[in-house]
ZAMARGU-4260 file (C-alpha; in steps of 0.2 Angstrom, whole numbers, plus 5000, padded with zeros to 4 digits):
<rodrens>
0) 4661/5568/4869 | 4653/5555/4881 | 4652/5568/4895 | 4644/5581/4883 | 4631/5568/4878
5) 4628/5563/4896 | 4633/5545/4892 | 4644/5533/4902 | 4661/5532/4892 | 4660/5513/4891
10) 4642/5513/4885 | 4647/5527/4873 | 4660/5516/4865 | 4648/5501/4865 | 4635/5511/4856
15) 4647/5516/4842 | 4655/5499/4839 | 4655/5491/4822 | 4657/5473/4814 | 4665/5480/4798
20) 4679/5491/4794 | 4672/5509/4794 | 4680/5516/4779 | 4677/5515/4760 | 4692/5520/4749
25) 4680/5521/4734 | 4669/5534/4742 | 4668/5549/4729 | 4677/5565/4734 | 4666/5578/4743
30) 4666/5590/4728 | 4657/5577/4717 | 4639/5583/4715 | 4633/5565/4717 | 4642/5563/4733
35) 4637/5579/4740 | 4619/5574/4737 | 4621/5558/4745 | 4620/5548/4729 | 4635/5537/4723
40) 4637/5530/4705 | 4643/5513/4701 | 4645/5498/4713 | 4654/5500/4729 | 4666/5488/4737
45) 4658/5476/4749 | 4661/5480/4768 | 4676/5471/4774 | 4673/5461/4790 | 4684/5459/4805
50) 4691/5441/4807 | 4687/5443/4826 | 4681/5458/4835 | 4678/5456/4854 | 4680/5474/4858
55) 4663/5476/4867 | 4667/5460/4877 | 4684/5468/4882 | 4674/5484/4888 | 4661/5474/4898
60) 4673/5462/4906 | 4685/5476/4911 | 4671/5487/4918 | 4664/5472/4929 | 4681/5467/4935
65) 4687/5485/4939 | 4671/5490/4948 | 4667/5504/4935 | 4649/5505/4941 | 4656/5513/4957
70) 4664/5528/4947 | 4656/5545/4951 | 4654/5553/4934 | 4655/5570/4942 | 4674/5576/4942
75) 4682/5581/4958 | 4669/5573/4970 | 4678/5558/4978 | 4691/5561/4991 | 4703/5551/5002
80) 4710/5563/5014 | 4720/5576/5004 | 4719/5565/4988 | 4706/5567/4975 | 4702/5550/4967
85) 4696/5546/4949 | 4694/5532/4937 | 4697/5533/4919 | 4697/5521/4904 | 4701/5520/4886
90) 4701/5508/4871 | 4715/5499/4864 | 4717/5494/4846 | 4731/5487/4835 | 4731/5479/4818
95) 4737/5461/4817 | 4751/5461/4805 | 4757/5445/4797 | 4773/5442/4788 | 4781/5429/4778
100) 4792/5418/4789 | 4802/5402/4787 | 4810/5389/4798 | 4820/5373/4797 | 4816/5358/4808
105) 4827/5343/4811 | 4823/5327/4820 | 4839/5317/4825 | 4842/5299/4830 | 4838/5302/4848
110) 4821/5310/4845 | 4828/5328/4848 | 4819/5341/4838 | 4830/5356/4833 | 4822/5372/4825
115) 4832/5385/4816 | 4826/5402/4810 | 4834/5419/4809 | 4820/5426/4821 | 4826/5436/4835
120) 4822/5436/4854 | 4824/5453/4861 | 4817/5448/4878 | 4799/5444/4871 | 4799/5425/4873
125) 4803/5419/4855 | 4813/5405/4861 | 4799/5399/4872 | 4784/5400/4860 | 4794/5393/4845
130) 4799/5378/4856 | 4781/5376/4862 | 4775/5375/4844 | 4788/5362/4838 | 4785/5352/4854
135) 4766/5352/4851 | 4767/5348/4832 | 4780/5334/4834 | 4772/5327/4850 | 4788/5328/4860
140) 4791/5336/4877 | 4799/5353/4878 | 4815/5346/4884 | 4817/5337/4868 | 4817/5353/4858
145) 4831/5365/4854 | 4829/5382/4847 | 4842/5391/4837 | 4839/5409/4832 | 4847/5425/4825
150) 4859/5417/4812 | 4858/5424/4794 | 4862/5406/4788 | 4845/5400/4794 | 4828/5402/4785
155) 4822/5420/4785 | 4809/5424/4797 | 4797/5439/4800 | 4809/5447/4813 | 4803/5456/4829
160) 4793/5472/4829 | 4775/5479/4829 | 4768/5464/4837 | 4770/5453/4822 | 4784/5442/4827
165) 4777/5429/4838 | 4762/5424/4827 | 4771/5425/4811 | 4787/5416/4817 | 4778/5402/4825
170) 4767/5400/4810 | 4783/5397/4800 | 4789/5384/4812 | 4771/5376/4811 | 4773/5375/4792
175) 4791/5367/4793 | 4784/5354/4806 | 4770/5350/4794 | 4783/5345/4781 | 4793/5336/4794
180) 4778/5326/4799 | 4775/5321/4781 | 4793/5315/4780 | 4791/5305/4796 | 4775/5297/4791
185) 4782/5292/4774 | 4797/5284/4782 | 4786/5274/4793 | 4774/5269/4780 | 4760/5279/4788
190) 4746/5290/4781 | 4752/5308/4785 | 4734/5314/4783 | 4728/5305/4799 | 4744/5303/4808
195) 4744/5308/4826 | 4760/5314/4834 | 4759/5313/4853 | 4770/5306/4868 | 4785/5303/4857
200) 4775/5291/4846 | 4766/5292/4829 | 4748/5284/4828 | 4739/5280/4812 | 4724/5268/4811
205) 4729/5253/4822 | 4747/5256/4821 | 4758/5265/4835 | 4776/5268/4831 | 4790/5277/4841
210) 4795/5293/4833 | 4813/5288/4834 | 4810/5273/4822 | 4809/5286/4808 | 4827/5292/4812
215) 4835/5275/4815 | 4847/5277/4800 | 4848/5296/4798 | 4841/5312/4804 | 4826/5320/4795
220) 4826/5338/4790 | 4812/5349/4783 | 4811/5367/4779 | 4796/5378/4774 | 4789/5396/4774
225) 4772/5402/4778 | 4765/5415/4766 | 4748/5424/4770 | 4742/5429/4752 | 4728/5441/4751
230) 4720/5438/4768 | 4722/5456/4773 | 4712/5461/4758 | 4697/5449/4763 | 4697/5452/4781
235) 4703/5465/4793 | 4713/5457/4806 | 4715/5467/4822 | 4717/5466/4841 | 4707/5475/4854
240) 4707/5479/4872 | 4701/5490/4886 | 4712/5499/4899 | 4705/5505/4916 | 4715/5516/4928
245) 4712/5523/4945 | 4723/5538/4951 | 4725/5549/4966 | 4729/5567/4964 | 4736/5577/4979
250) 4725/5591/4982 | 4739/5603/4987 | 4753/5598/4976 | 4745/5590/4960 | 4756/5575/4962
255) 4748/5560/4953 | 4749/5542/4959 | 4742/5527/4950 | 4732/5516/4962 | 4725/5502/4951
260) 4727/5496/4933 | 4718/5484/4922 | 4720/5478/4904 | 4708/5467/4895 | 4715/5460/4879
265) 4707/5451/4864 | 4722/5445/4854 | 4718/5428/4847 | 4726/5412/4855 | 4738/5417/4868
270) 4753/5406/4865 | 4761/5408/4882 | 4750/5417/4895 | 4765/5420/4907 | 4776/5429/4894
275) 4761/5437/4886 | 4756/5445/4903 | 4774/5450/4905 | 4773/5460/4889 | 4757/5468/4893
280) 4762/5474/4911 | 4778/5481/4903 | 4768/5490/4890 | 4756/5497/4904 | 4771/5503/4914
285) 4778/5512/4898 | 4761/5520/4896 | 4761/5527/4914 | 4779/5534/4910 | 4772/5542/4894
290) 4757/5549/4903 | 4765/5556/4919 | 4784/5559/4918 | 4793/5555/4901 | 4798/5572/4893
295) 4813/5576/4882 | 4819/5593/4884 | 4828/5601/4869 | 4838/5617/4869 | 4832/5623/4852
300) 4846/5637/4851 | 4860/5624/4849 | 4850/5608/4846 | 4856/5601/4863 | 4846/5587/4872
305) 4846/5593/4890 | 4840/5577/4899 | 4850/5565/4889 | 4852/5551/4902 | 4842/5542/4914
310) 4847/5553/4928 | 4837/5567/4921 | 4825/5558/4909 | 4812/5551/4921 | 4805/5534/4919
315) 4794/5524/4930 | 4802/5513/4944 | 4794/5500/4955 | 4787/5513/4967 | 4777/5521/4954
320) 4768/5506/4948 | 4754/5497/4957 | 4747/5480/4955 | 4743/5477/4937 | 4729/5465/4932
325) 4728/5458/4915 | 4714/5448/4907 | 4716/5438/4890 | 4699/5434/4882 | 4697/5416/4877
330) 4698/5419/4859 | 4705/5410/4843 | 4706/5418/4826 | 4707/5404/4812 | 4709/5418/4799
335) 4725/5425/4807 | 4737/5410/4805 | 4738/5391/4808 | 4742/5396/4826 | 4725/5405/4827
340) 4735/5418/4837 | 4738/5437/4835 | 4750/5450/4841 | 4749/5456/4859 | 4764/5467/4863
345) 4759/5485/4858 | 4741/5482/4863 | 4746/5483/4881 | 4752/5501/4879 | 4738/5508/4867
350) 4726/5518/4877 | 4735/5518/4894 | 4740/5536/4894 | 4723/5541/4888 | 4715/5531/4902
355) 4727/5540/4915 | 4722/5557/4908 | 4704/5552/4909 | 4706/5547/4927 | 4715/5563/4932
360) 4700/5573/4924 | 4688/5562/4934 | 4698/5565/4950 | 4700/5584/4947 | 4690/5591/4933
365) 4706/5596/4924 | 4708/5591/4906 | 4726/5591/4901 | 4729/5587/4883 | 4748/5587/4881
370) 4759/5573/4889 | 4767/5571/4902 | 4754/5577/4914 | 4766/5584/4927 | 4760/5593/4943
375) 4763/5610/4935 | 4749/5607/4923 | 4737/5604/4937 | 4742/5614/4953 | 4734/5631/4948
380) 4717/5623/4943 | 4715/5611/4957 | 4698/5611/4967 | 4698/5619/4984 | 4705/5608/4997
385) 4694/5613/5011
</rodrens>
């Protein structure tokens, strides 16, 4: 559409950006005479704002970092020897889902904090961000925090999936730590409203007391659950991003190679930049696989999965993936949760395959609309190699 309008794809998206959710469930159906005439009867619901929406910043930041201005908008014009080069981009969007989540926190006599919640860690860094949350809330170093997960006897958490786990589970830990801080303050005779927990101590007014004084006689245990009420009805909570890709397509064979990748993400407070980046680059890799090679072949005569193992079902390997650049915008979302965070995992894959397809089109002028974009879908339409 941007090409038909002779607009840059980035600017096209910026021109069509919005601050409010672009839907209205109370809109009259099209067969209503008043709706057909453009008139609507009765009050309409107020537009629901996004809690944060830095989509345009993602686009502009990514375009500047990636060198988008150097892109030739005419397909098939840039060559590097036998390779046709092209740049493509796409938007990333994922709603920020929040779910009820609980935790139990214990402070023992030695000042060690133990967190218990039935949250899972499927390689996504739950242990790390939960430990960080408890350490920050209780004012102790990370080596003074133990995290126990995955036991059904622990308080129920949000669980993992759909990029809701990190934000929701840490918010549950936050809530339990608030209860524990109140118990500590009460035991020490301090005002919990202005108590500061830092460096293994509790400060209130002109008094500073070691945290371990609260557990001289016995451990303290607190448990609580975070619930989010009707926030999702008053605000649209979403995450945004922009993906930029450069590809090279062999002019003789149609082989496609990804040369550069960039993701810019606006996902609230990033609880741990290292683990968040790991999730995004993993998602970007999955997006390349979906775009270029992953295809399940089924013999429909007998319902047989022909390529039913990794010997025949192709996925990306290290040689297929170039350096991946990831930028997280400096954003906090106070509406989302006490952590001011949002989900980030799926945001890393949303739009990657589209950006690859757009880059292939820019390189060759061939628009492929079904994945994976294998060389057999390109080779007969490639520009002349001379």
